[in-house]
C-alpha positions in Angstrom: -9.1 -6.9 -15.4 -8.2 -2.7 -16.5 -5.2 -2.0 -14.0 -5.9 0.4 -12.1 -2.6 0.9 -10.7 -0.8 4.5 -11.3 2.3 3.9 -12.9 3.4 6.5 -10.5 2.8 3.9 -7.4 4.8 1.1 -9.6 8.2 0.1 -8.8 9.2 1.1 -12.6 8.7 5.0 -11.6 11.6 4.1 -9.4 14.0 3.1 -11.6 14.3 5.3 -14.2 17.6 4.3 -16.0 16.9 0.8 -16.7 19.0 -1.6 -18.2 18.9 -4.9 -19.9 19.2 -7.6 -17.9 19.7 -11.3 -17.1 16.5 -10.7 -14.4 14.8 -8.8 -16.7 15.1 -11.2 -19.6 14.6 -14.3 -17.0 11.4 -12.4 -15.0 9.5 -11.3 -18.8 10.1 -15.4 -20.0 9.0 -16.7 -16.9 5.6 -14.3 -17.2 5.2 -15.4 -20.8 5.1 -18.5 -19.1 2.6 -18.4 -16.8 0.6 -16.5 -18.7 0.3 -19.1 -21.2 -0.2 -21.7 -18.2 -3.0 -20.0 -16.3 -4.5 -19.9 -20.2 -3.9 -23.9 -20.5 -5.5 -23.7 -17.1 -8.3 -22.0 -18.1 -7.3 -19.5 -15.1 -7.2 -16.6 -17.4 -8.7 -15.6 -20.8 -7.1 -14.8 -23.5 -9.0 -10.9 -23.3 -7.8 -11.1 -20.2 -4.5 -11.8 -20.8 -4.1 -9.5 -23.7 -5.7 -6.5 -21.2 -2.7 -7.2 -19.5 0.1 -6.7 -21.8 -2.2 -3.6 -23.2 -2.1 -2.1 -19.7 1.9 -2.8 -19.5 2.1 -0.9 -23.1 0.0 2.0 -21.9 2.1 2.2 -18.4 5.7 2.5 -20.6 4.0 5.0 -23.1 2.6 7.3 -20.7 6.4 7.0 -19.0 7.8 8.0 -22.6 5.2 10.9 -22.2 7.4 12.0 -19.6 10.5 11.6 -20.8 11.9 8.7 -17.6 13.9 7.1 -20.0 15.3 7.0 -23.7 13.2 6.9 -26.8 15.2 3.7 -27.3 14.7 1.8 -24.3 10.9 2.6 -24.9 10.7 0.5 -28.0 12.7 -2.2 -27.2 10.4 -2.4 -24.3 7.2 -1.5 -26.4 8.9 -4.9 -29.2 9.2 -7.0 -26.3 5.7 -6.5 -25.3 3.9 -6.6 -28.9 6.6 -10.4 -29.4 4.3 -11.5 -26.3 0.7 -10.2 -27.6 1.4 -12.0 -30.3 2.5 -14.8 -28.6 -0.5 -14.6 -26.5 -2.8 -13.7 -30.1 -1.6 -17.3 -31.4 -2.2 -19.6 -28.4 -4.5 -22.1 -28.8 -6.0 -24.9 -26.9 -6.0 -25.7 -23.2 -4.8 -27.7 -20.7 -5.6 -31.8 -21.2 -4.4 -33.4 -18.1 -4.7 -36.9 -20.0 -1.9 -35.8 -22.4 0.5 -35.0 -19.3 2.7 -37.0 -17.3 2.4 -34.9 -14.6 4.3 -35.4 -10.6 4.9 -39.0 -9.9 3.2 -40.0 -6.6 5.9 -42.0 -4.1 4.0 -45.2 -3.8 4.3 -46.7 -0.4 7.0 -50.0 -0.4 
């Protein structure tokens, strides 16, 4: 599951001075939650998830090598991705539908 798309083709290239914001924080939380959900449901393996995070880290490092962002931004981004990587590494178990309430189906009246 290697991401063969060059960082030059990604939307990251268009914003050379990204700033932390609510949308970015929400997006990061949503992605991490989605990865955990996909792991729980067996749609994604842990090695696949970790490879995707590693790919993102590589893109950040390439961007830094091209001096597209300040060093402190790179370090913070890599730290956030590292935290996500640790979270995924610590993930265990799969989804068990028998333990979940799930959506309630309306009964005909």
